[in-house]
C-alpha positions as CSV (number, residue, x, y, z in Angstrom):
1,M,-0.9,-5.3,19.0
2,D,1.9,-7.6,17.7
3,E,4.0,-6.8,14.6
4,F,4.7,-9.2,11.8
5,I,8.4,-10.2,11.7
6,L,10.2,-11.0,8.4
7,S,11.1,-14.7,8.4
8,I,13.8,-14.5,5.7
9,D,17.1,-12.8,5.3
10,K,16.6,-9.0,5.1
11,D,19.1,-8.6,2.3
12,K,17.4,-11.2,0.2
13,F,14.1,-9.5,0.8
14,R,15.4,-6.1,-0.2
15,S,17.0,-7.5,-3.3
16,T,13.5,-8.2,-4.7
17,N,12.1,-4.6,-4.1
18,A,12.9,-3.2,-7.5
19,K,11.4,-6.1,-9.4
20,W,8.4,-6.1,-7.2
21,N,7.7,-2.5,-8.2
22,E,8.8,-2.9,-11.8
23,L,6.5,-5.9,-12.4
24,M,3.7,-3.9,-10.7
25,L,2.8,-6.9,-8.5
26,N,2.0,-4.2,-5.8
27,D,-0.7,-2.6,-8.0
28,P,-4.3,-2.7,-6.7
29,W,-5.2,-4.7,-9.8
30,S,-2.8,-7.4,-8.5
31,V,-3.5,-7.4,-4.8
32,G,-6.5,-5.1,-4.2
33,Y,-6.5,-1.8,-2.3
34,V,-5.0,-3.4,0.7
35,S,-5.1,-0.1,2.7
36,T,-8.8,0.1,2.2
37,L,-9.3,-3.6,3.0
38,I,-7.4,-3.4,6.2
39,E,-9.3,-0.3,7.3
40,A,-12.6,-2.0,6.8
41,A,-12.7,-3.6,10.3
42,N,-11.4,-3.4,13.8
43,W,-9.1,-6.4,14.0
44,K,-8.6,-8.5,17.1
45,N,-5.1,-9.4,15.9
46,K,-2.8,-9.7,12.9
47,E,-3.9,-13.3,12.3
48,E,-7.5,-12.3,11.9
49,W,-6.5,-9.7,9.3
50,E,-4.5,-12.3,7.3
51,E,-7.3,-14.9,7.2
52,T,-9.9,-12.3,6.3
53,Y,-7.7,-11.1,3.4
54,Y,-7.5,-14.7,2.1
55,A,-11.3,-15.2,2.6
56,S,-11.9,-12.1,0.5
57,G,-9.8,-13.6,-2.2
58,K,-11.8,-16.8,-2.1
59,A,-15.0,-14.7,-2.5
60,R,-13.4,-12.9,-5.5
61,N,-12.5,-16.2,-7.2
62,A,-16.1,-17.5,-6.7
63,F,-17.5,-14.3,-8.2
64,L,-15.2,-14.6,-11.2
65,D,-16.2,-18.2,-11.8
66,Q,-19.8,-17.1,-12.1
67,N,-19.5,-13.6,-13.6
68,A,-16.3,-13.1,-15.6
69,A,-18.0,-13.9,-18.9
70,Q,-20.8,-11.4,-18.3
71,L,-18.3,-8.7,-17.6
72,G,-16.8,-9.5,-21.0
73,Y,-13.5,-11.0,-20.0
74,S,-12.0,-14.3,-19.1
75,K,-10.9,-15.3,-15.6
76,E,-7.3,-15.3,-16.9
77,F,-7.7,-11.7,-17.8
78,F,-8.5,-10.8,-14.2
79,N,-5.4,-12.7,-13.0
80,D,-3.1,-11.2,-15.6
81,T,-0.7,-9.0,-13.6
82,T,0.5,-7.2,-16.7
83,V,-2.8,-5.4,-17.4
84,P,-1.8,-2.2,-15.5
85,H,1.3,-1.8,-17.6
86,N,-0.8,-0.5,-20.5
87,K,-2.1,2.6,-18.7
88,S,-4.5,3.8,-21.4
89,K,-6.2,0.5,-21.7
90,Y,-6.3,0.0,-18.0
91,Y,-7.8,3.3,-17.2
92,A,-10.4,2.7,-19.9
93,L,-11.7,-0.4,-18.1
94,S,-15.1,0.1,-16.4
95,W,-15.4,0.4,-12.7
96,D,-17.3,-2.9,-12.5
97,V,-14.3,-4.6,-14.1
98,K,-11.6,-2.9,-12.0
99,N,-13.6,-3.2,-8.8
100,V,-13.5,-7.0,-9.0
101,N,-9.8,-6.9,-8.4
102,T,-9.3,-3.7,-6.4
103,Q,-12.0,-4.2,-3.8
104,K,-11.1,-7.8,-2.9
105,G,-8.1,-9.7,-1.5
106,R,-6.4,-12.8,-2.8
107,T,-6.1,-16.4,-1.7
108,K,-2.9,-18.0,-0.6
109,E,-2.7,-19.7,-4.0
110,D,-3.1,-16.4,-5.8
111,L,-0.2,-14.9,-3.8
112,R,1.9,-18.0,-4.5
113,E,1.4,-17.4,-8.2
114,K,2.7,-13.9,-7.8
115,G,5.6,-15.3,-5.8
116,R,6.4,-17.6,-8.8
117,I,6.4,-14.5,-11.1
118,L,8.7,-12.7,-8.8
119,Y,11.0,-15.8,-8.5
120,E,11.4,-16.0,-12.3
121,A,12.5,-12.3,-12.3
122,V,15.0,-12.5,-9.5
123,K,16.3,-16.1,-9.3
124,N,19.6,-15.1,-10.9
125,N,20.1,-11.8,-9.0
126,G,23.0,-13.2,-7.0
127,Y,21.2,-13.8,-3.7
128,G,20.2,-17.4,-4.2
129,L,16.5,-16.8,-3.6
130,T,14.3,-19.9,-3.6
131,L,10.7,-20.0,-4.8
132,E,9.5,-20.4,-1.2
133,E,11.4,-17.3,-0.2
134,C,9.8,-15.3,-3.1
135,V,6.4,-16.5,-2.0
136,E,7.2,-15.2,1.5
137,C,8.4,-11.9,0.0
138,V,5.0,-11.5,-1.6
139,R,3.1,-12.4,1.5
140,F,5.1,-10.1,3.7
141,R,4.6,-7.1,1.4
142,V,0.9,-7.6,0.9
143,I,-0.2,-8.9,4.3
144,C,2.5,-8.0,6.8
145,E,3.8,-4.6,5.7
146,T,0.2,-3.4,5.3
147,W,-0.5,-4.4,9.0
148,N,2.8,-3.1,10.3
149,G,2.5,0.1,8.3
150,I,-1.2,1.0,8.7
151,I,-2.4,-0.6,11.9
152,L,0.8,0.0,13.8
153,R,2.8,2.8,12.3
154,E,0.1,5.0,10.7
155,N,-2.4,4.7,13.5
156,N,0.1,5.3,16.2
157,T,1.7,8.2,14.3
158,V,-1.6,9.9,13.9
159,A,-2.4,9.4,17.6
160,T,0.9,11.2,18.3
161,L,0.1,14.0,15.9
162,E,-3.4,14.4,17.3
163,R,-2.0,14.7,20.8
164,L,0.6,17.3,19.7
165,L,-1.8,19.2,17.3
166,P,-5.3,19.1,18.8
167,N,-6.5,21.8,16.4
168,L,-5.9,19.6,13.4
169,R,-8.1,16.7,12.2
170,F,-6.6,13.8,10.4
171,E,-8.9,11.9,7.9
172,K,-7.8,8.6,6.4
173,A,-7.4,8.7,2.6
174,E,-9.3,6.1,0.6
175,G,-7.3,3.4,-1.2
176,E,-7.6,5.1,-4.6
177,M,-6.4,8.4,-3.3
178,D,-3.5,6.7,-1.5
179,H,-2.6,4.9,-4.8
180,S,-2.9,7.9,-7.0
181,Y,-1.3,10.6,-4.8
182,A,0.7,8.7,-2.1
183,V,-1.4,10.3,0.6
184,D,-2.2,8.4,3.8
185,F,-4.2,11.2,5.6
186,Q,-5.8,14.5,4.7
187,V,-5.4,17.1,7.4
188,F,-8.1,19.7,8.2
189,S,-8.3,22.6,10.5
190,R,-10.8,21.9,13.2
191,S,-11.9,25.5,13.5
192,T,-12.6,26.1,9.8
193,N,-12.9,22.5,8.5
194,K,-10.6,23.6,5.7
195,L,-8.1,21.2,4.1
196,V,-4.6,22.4,5.0
197,C,-2.3,19.6,3.8
198,A,-1.9,15.9,3.5
199,I,0.6,13.5,5.0
200,Q,2.3,10.3,4.0
201,V,3.7,8.2,6.9
202,K,6.9,6.3,6.2
203,P,9.5,4.3,8.2
204,K,13.1,5.4,8.7
205,T,14.3,3.3,5.8
206,Y,12.4,5.6,3.4
207,M,15.3,8.1,3.9
208,S,18.0,5.7,2.7
209,N,20.0,6.1,-0.5
210,A,19.2,2.7,-1.9
211,P,18.4,3.0,-5.7
212,Y,14.9,1.6,-5.3
213,I,14.1,4.0,-2.4
214,R,15.3,7.0,-4.4
215,K,13.1,5.9,-7.3
216,A,10.2,5.5,-4.9
217,R,10.7,9.0,-3.5
218,A,10.9,10.5,-7.0
219,A,7.7,8.7,-8.0
220,N,6.0,10.0,-4.8
221,A,7.2,13.5,-5.4
222,N,5.3,13.5,-8.7
223,K,2.2,12.2,-6.9
224,Y,2.6,14.9,-4.3
225,A,2.7,17.5,-7.1
226,A,-0.4,16.1,-8.7
227,Y,-2.2,16.2,-5.3
228,Q,-1.2,19.8,-4.8
229,E,-2.4,20.7,-8.3
230,K,-5.8,19.1,-7.8
231,Y,-6.5,20.0,-4.1
232,G,-4.3,23.1,-3.6
233,A,-2.5,21.6,-0.6
234,S,0.9,20.2,-0.1
235,V,1.9,16.7,1.0
236,I,4.2,16.3,4.0
237,T,6.2,13.1,4.6
238,V,6.2,12.0,8.2
239,I,9.0,9.6,9.2
240,S,8.1,7.6,12.3
241,T,8.5,4.3,14.2
242,S,5.8,1.6,14.6
243,K,5.1,3.0,18.0
244,G,4.3,6.4,16.5
245,E,7.5,8.3,17.5
246,I,8.1,11.1,15.0
247,L,11.7,11.0,13.7
248,N,11.7,14.1,11.5
249,E,10.5,16.4,14.3
250,E,10.8,19.5,12.1
251,I,7.5,18.6,10.5
252,I,5.6,19.3,13.8
253,A,6.4,23.1,13.4
254,K,5.4,22.9,9.8
255,L,2.0,21.4,10.7
256,K,1.6,23.9,13.5
257,S,1.9,26.7,11.0
258,F,-1.4,25.5,9.4
259,V,-3.4,26.0,12.6
């Protein structure tokens, strides 16, 4: 399957990473559990995935037009990207309320609004970003990186691991687990059906020393620790290419030790 290619300057794109995370525009409240949404079907191509994501957003908006008041909130509340910043209030929301946002995609217009928010935060960062470039940054992160990372990198990587480690079973983590613990797959022994570890699949750039990458690794380390505390199993980071080639080969021996 084809890969999405970034259409704007890579340095401009990277310059928005920190604000994208800081503003929590990547939160499931803002864009849905995209990992769960993309795993919901067998896609013919990347274009079908993108159009289906937008169609899901259209269905979400229609639902809000009819039901927001009954849920006790305005439509503006559901489109407020700052809601997750107050964690205590956010976690106190009912599942019915949160699921409206987390289980659906967004329309092109919805993503454009997030691009506007991003633009206002980065327009003076020295890279000369335009509004249209910021809109594309949002689209690429939500639509394109999800496809490239999950359908291409993750699936190809797990196919490689299953070939190398036939005694282990890799089970895709649901969106909420992925978000809470930075876990892509849980790994089980085929002989005992026991959970032995979990893995997170990342590209080579995840090992860079860029400040926003270091911050992401630190945040994920905390999530790994929370996963181990809850499930009694460690989380292993697998660095791989979109074709599934394992770059940190030492993790193969570590995974073999669980068999």
